[in-house]
C-alpha positions as CSV (number, residue, x, y, z in Angstrom):
1,X,8.8,-89.1,3.3
2,X,8.4,-92.2,5.5
3,X,6.2,-90.4,8.2
4,X,4.0,-89.4,5.0
5,X,3.8,-92.9,4.0
6,X,2.8,-93.6,7.3
7,X,-0.4,-91.3,7.3
8,X,-1.5,-93.0,4.4
9,X,-0.7,-96.4,5.6
10,X,-2.8,-95.6,8.6
11,X,-5.7,-93.9,6.7
12,X,-6.1,-96.7,4.5
13,X,-5.8,-99.5,7.0
14,X,-9.1,-100.9,6.9
15,X,-9.4,-100.8,3.0
16,X,-5.9,-102.8,3.2
17,X,-6.8,-105.3,5.3
18,X,-10.1,-105.9,3.0
19,X,-8.1,-106.5,-0.1
20,X,-4.9,-108.6,0.9
21,X,-6.9,-110.8,2.8
22,X,-8.9,-111.8,0.0
23,X,-5.7,-112.0,-2.5
24,X,-4.1,-114.4,0.2
25,X,-7.0,-116.4,0.4
26,X,-7.3,-117.1,-3.4
27,X,-3.7,-117.1,-4.8
28,X,-1.1,-118.9,-2.3
29,X,2.7,-120.1,-3.2
30,X,3.5,-121.4,-6.7
31,X,0.0,-123.4,-7.7
32,X,-1.1,-123.4,-11.2
33,X,-4.1,-120.5,-11.1
34,X,-7.3,-121.3,-13.2
35,X,-9.8,-119.2,-15.1
36,X,-11.8,-119.3,-12.0
37,X,-9.3,-117.6,-9.5
38,X,-8.9,-114.8,-11.8
39,X,-12.9,-114.6,-12.0
40,X,-13.0,-114.7,-8.3
41,X,-10.2,-112.2,-8.3
42,X,-12.2,-109.6,-10.4
43,X,-15.4,-110.2,-8.0
44,X,-13.2,-109.6,-4.9
45,X,-11.9,-106.4,-6.6
46,X,-15.4,-105.2,-7.4
47,X,-16.8,-106.0,-3.7
48,X,-13.9,-103.9,-2.6
49,X,-15.1,-100.8,-4.7
50,X,-12.6,-100.9,-7.5
51,X,-15.8,-100.8,-9.9
52,X,-16.6,-102.9,-12.9
53,X,-14.6,-101.1,-15.5
54,X,-11.2,-101.1,-13.4
55,X,-11.8,-104.5,-11.8
56,X,-12.1,-106.1,-15.4
57,X,-9.3,-104.2,-16.9
58,X,-6.8,-104.8,-14.0
59,X,-7.7,-108.8,-14.0
60,X,-7.1,-108.8,-18.0
61,X,-3.9,-107.6,-17.8
62,X,-3.0,-110.0,-15.0
63,X,-4.2,-112.8,-16.7
64,X,-1.9,-111.7,-19.7
65,X,0.8,-111.3,-17.5
66,X,0.3,-115.0,-15.8
67,X,-0.2,-116.6,-19.6
68,X,3.1,-115.1,-20.6
69,X,4.9,-116.3,-17.7
70,X,5.5,-112.7,-15.8
71,X,3.5,-113.8,-12.9
72,X,4.7,-117.2,-11.2
73,X,3.9,-116.4,-7.5
74,X,1.3,-114.9,-5.3
75,X,3.9,-112.0,-4.4
76,X,4.6,-111.4,-8.0
77,X,0.4,-111.2,-8.6
78,X,0.3,-108.6,-5.9
79,X,3.4,-106.9,-6.9
80,X,2.2,-106.3,-10.8
81,X,-1.4,-105.6,-9.4
82,X,0.1,-102.7,-7.4
83,X,2.2,-102.0,-10.7
84,X,-1.0,-101.7,-12.8
85,X,-3.2,-99.7,-9.8
86,X,-0.3,-97.0,-9.8
87,X,-0.5,-96.7,-13.6
88,X,-4.1,-96.1,-13.4
89,X,-3.8,-93.3,-10.3
90,X,-1.0,-91.6,-12.4
91,X,-3.1,-90.9,-15.4
92,X,-3.2,-86.9,-16.2
93,X,-1.4,-86.0,-12.9
94,X,-0.4,-82.7,-12.7
95,X,0.4,-79.6,-10.8
96,X,-2.5,-77.1,-10.3
97,X,-3.1,-74.7,-12.6
98,X,-1.5,-71.6,-11.2
99,X,-2.6,-68.0,-12.3
100,X,0.2,-65.5,-13.2
101,X,0.1,-62.2,-11.2
102,X,-3.5,-63.0,-9.9
103,X,-5.1,-65.3,-7.4
104,X,-5.5,-68.8,-8.1
105,X,-9.3,-69.5,-7.7
106,X,-10.4,-72.7,-6.6
107,X,-14.1,-73.7,-6.8
108,X,-15.0,-76.6,-4.4
109,X,-18.0,-78.6,-5.3
110,X,-19.8,-81.8,-3.8
111,X,-22.8,-83.3,-1.9
112,X,-23.9,-82.6,1.4
113,X,-21.6,-84.0,3.7
114,X,-18.9,-85.0,1.2
115,X,-16.5,-82.9,3.5
116,X,-16.2,-79.6,1.3
117,X,-15.9,-77.0,3.8
118,X,-13.6,-79.1,6.2
119,X,-11.6,-80.0,3.0
120,X,-10.9,-76.4,2.3
121,X,-10.1,-75.3,6.0
122,X,-7.5,-78.2,6.1
123,X,-6.2,-77.0,2.3
124,X,-6.1,-73.4,3.6
125,X,-4.4,-74.3,6.7
126,X,-1.7,-76.7,4.2
127,X,-1.2,-73.5,1.9
128,X,-0.2,-70.8,4.7
129,X,1.7,-73.0,6.8
130,X,3.3,-75.4,4.3
131,X,3.5,-73.5,1.3
132,X,3.4,-69.6,2.9
133,X,0.5,-68.5,0.6
134,X,-1.9,-65.8,1.5
135,X,-5.3,-67.4,1.2
136,X,-9.0,-65.9,1.0
137,X,-12.0,-68.3,1.8
138,X,-14.9,-67.4,0.0
139,X,-18.3,-68.5,1.9
140,X,-20.7,-69.2,-0.8
141,X,-22.7,-71.8,1.0
142,X,-25.1,-69.2,2.1
143,X,-28.3,-71.8,2.3
144,X,-26.7,-73.1,5.9
145,X,-25.7,-70.9,8.2
146,X,-23.5,-73.5,9.9
147,X,-21.4,-73.9,6.8
148,X,-20.4,-69.9,7.1
149,X,-19.8,-70.7,10.5
150,X,-17.6,-73.5,10.2
151,X,-15.5,-71.6,7.6
152,X,-15.3,-68.7,9.8
153,X,-13.6,-71.1,12.4
154,X,-11.3,-72.6,10.1
155,X,-10.3,-68.8,9.1
156,X,-9.8,-68.0,12.7
157,X,-7.8,-70.8,13.1
158,X,-5.6,-70.9,10.0
159,X,-5.1,-66.7,9.5
160,X,-7.1,-67.1,6.0
161,X,-9.1,-64.0,5.3
162,X,-13.0,-64.3,4.9
163,X,-15.5,-63.0,2.6
164,X,-18.9,-63.9,3.6
165,X,-22.5,-62.4,3.6
166,X,-26.0,-63.0,5.5
167,X,-27.8,-66.2,5.5
168,X,-29.5,-66.4,2.0
169,X,-27.7,-64.2,0.5
170,X,-26.8,-64.6,-3.4
171,X,-24.0,-66.9,-3.5
172,X,-22.8,-65.6,-7.2
173,X,-22.6,-62.4,-5.6
174,X,-20.6,-63.4,-2.6
175,X,-18.3,-65.1,-5.2
176,X,-18.0,-61.7,-6.8
177,X,-16.9,-60.0,-3.7
178,X,-14.8,-62.6,-2.6
179,X,-13.0,-62.6,-5.9
180,X,-12.9,-58.9,-5.8
181,X,-11.4,-59.2,-2.6
182,X,-8.8,-61.5,-3.1
183,X,-7.4,-59.4,-6.0
184,X,-7.3,-56.1,-3.8
185,X,-5.4,-58.1,-0.9
186,X,-3.0,-59.7,-3.3
187,X,-4.1,-63.1,-2.3
188,X,-2.4,-66.2,-3.7
189,X,-5.3,-68.5,-3.6
190,X,-9.2,-68.2,-3.0
191,X,-10.7,-70.9,-2.2
192,X,-14.5,-70.9,-2.7
193,X,-17.0,-72.8,-0.8
194,X,-20.6,-73.9,-2.2
195,X,-24.0,-75.2,-1.2
196,X,-23.9,-79.3,-1.1
197,X,-26.0,-80.2,-3.8
198,X,-27.2,-83.4,-5.2
199,X,-25.9,-84.6,-8.5
200,X,-29.6,-84.5,-9.7
201,X,-30.2,-81.0,-8.6
202,X,-30.4,-79.2,-11.8
203,X,-31.5,-75.8,-10.1
204,X,-28.8,-76.1,-7.9
205,X,-26.3,-77.0,-10.9
206,X,-27.2,-73.9,-12.3
207,X,-26.1,-71.8,-9.6
208,X,-22.9,-73.3,-9.9
209,X,-22.4,-71.7,-13.3
210,X,-23.5,-68.5,-12.1
211,X,-20.8,-68.6,-9.7
212,X,-18.4,-69.4,-12.3
213,X,-19.7,-66.3,-14.3
214,X,-19.4,-64.2,-11.4
215,X,-15.8,-65.1,-10.5
216,X,-15.0,-64.5,-14.6
217,X,-16.3,-61.0,-14.6
218,X,-13.7,-60.1,-12.1
219,X,-10.9,-62.3,-13.0
220,X,-11.1,-64.0,-16.5
221,X,-10.1,-67.2,-16.6
222,X,-11.2,-68.0,-13.0
223,X,-11.9,-70.1,-11.4
224,X,-8.9,-71.9,-12.4
225,X,-9.5,-75.3,-10.8
226,X,-13.1,-76.6,-9.9
227,X,-12.4,-79.6,-7.6
228,X,-15.0,-82.4,-6.5
229,X,-15.0,-83.7,-3.3
230,X,-15.7,-87.3,-2.9
231,X,-16.8,-89.2,0.2
232,X,-14.9,-92.3,-0.1
233,X,-16.8,-94.1,2.5
234,X,-19.7,-94.2,-0.6
235,X,-17.6,-96.5,-2.3
236,X,-17.7,-97.1,-5.9
237,X,-21.5,-95.6,-5.9
238,X,-19.8,-92.3,-6.2
239,X,-19.1,-93.1,-9.8
240,X,-22.5,-91.9,-11.2
241,X,-22.5,-89.1,-8.5
242,X,-19.2,-87.7,-9.9
243,X,-20.4,-88.1,-13.7
244,X,-23.1,-85.6,-13.2
245,X,-20.9,-83.3,-11.4
246,X,-18.1,-83.4,-14.2
247,X,-20.8,-82.9,-17.0
248,X,-22.5,-80.1,-15.2
249,X,-19.6,-78.3,-12.9
250,X,-16.7,-78.6,-15.4
251,X,-15.0,-80.7,-12.4
252,X,-10.9,-80.4,-13.1
253,X,-10.1,-82.2,-10.2
254,X,-10.8,-84.3,-7.0
255,X,-10.4,-84.4,-3.6
256,X,-10.8,-87.8,-1.6
257,X,-12.4,-87.5,2.0
258,X,-12.8,-89.6,4.7
259,X,-10.6,-92.7,3.7
260,X,-9.5,-92.9,7.0
261,X,-12.9,-94.4,8.2
262,X,-13.7,-96.7,5.2
263,X,-12.6,-100.0,3.9
264,X,-13.6,-98.9,0.4
265,X,-10.1,-97.3,-0.7
266,X,-10.3,-99.0,-4.1
267,X,-13.1,-96.4,-5.0
268,X,-10.1,-94.4,-6.4
269,X,-9.1,-96.6,-9.0
270,X,-13.0,-96.6,-10.0
271,X,-12.6,-92.9,-10.5
272,X,-9.4,-92.7,-12.3
273,X,-10.4,-95.4,-14.4
274,X,-13.8,-94.0,-15.5
275,X,-13.0,-90.1,-15.7
276,X,-9.0,-89.8,-15.9
277,X,-9.1,-86.6,-13.4
278,X,-6.2,-86.0,-11.5
279,X,-6.9,-86.6,-8.0
280,X,-5.0,-83.4,-5.6
281,X,-5.4,-84.1,-2.2
282,X,-6.8,-87.1,0.4
283,X,-8.3,-86.7,3.6
284,X,-6.4,-89.5,5.8
285,X,-7.3,-88.0,9.4
286,X,-9.3,-85.2,11.3
287,X,-6.3,-83.1,12.0
288,X,-5.1,-80.3,9.3
289,X,-2.0,-82.2,8.5
290,X,-3.8,-85.1,7.6
291,X,-4.8,-83.5,4.1
292,X,-2.2,-85.1,1.7
293,X,-1.2,-84.4,-1.5
294,X,-2.5,-87.5,-3.5
295,X,0.7,-89.7,-4.1
296,X,-0.1,-92.7,-6.7
297,X,2.5,-94.9,-5.3
298,X,2.1,-94.4,-1.6
299,X,-1.6,-94.7,-2.0
300,X,-0.9,-98.1,-3.9
301,X,1.7,-99.4,-1.6
302,X,-0.8,-98.7,1.4
303,X,-3.6,-100.4,-0.5
304,X,-1.9,-103.5,-0.7
305,X,0.0,-103.6,2.6
306,X,0.1,-106.9,4.2
307,X,-1.8,-107.2,7.6
308,X,-1.8,-110.2,10.2
């Protein structure tokens, strides 16, 4: 448990420094806090990528706690804020939807550069090495040859089997073949990589629906999960991006990537407040073992970890 928390702590260090320094500058000791202090706290949370909706909700609840005597010191305030963040991050938290007697199919979507292929590779490593599952990878990003090569390297590194096709092949056809292979090979999981696309590219969004239909032809009810990879370095700007994917691609959950290189860890709170979607994994480093199951308490504790 402690070693896992240390990964969260290290990965969120930049975000924690930004948040706790700002709070320490506003709230000290047991002085009487004014409305202006809470207004400044709200602006600080927005600047730390908590988003307007979450920042406003959090500060309103903190002011209520202060007015009713629940908060008396700066330590009380940080403790209460952390508790409120855990509540937001825990909404709709659930286990992965697993198929019975068939491969569980997870379709991974997102914009270019958000970390889809790397996240799939790390997830394959985790499922094989920690959960002892049999995994098939579907290389359906046929528009970018490097994506297939990258997934092939992860296949070799993890021992996962892979189904791919030539550059430019129909992604839906590859998805159909990958699902058929996963069923025939009695795999536990099929992880499908897709081409990166911007949230406003309608033709590519329609391609995702074609992939979904192809998968369901082989395995009714699949895909069982559609996960959106979110580049955490973009901060709360990902909210609009996520909104379109959720509307067009039937997103059921999130993977937060690149958290270790950014000071924008508050964006997880913004996403949860806005959409109530569960986050399943977070990327907190480059190594396979640094893709971690999302733990709301670890996340909040690390985000508000005091720094010198």
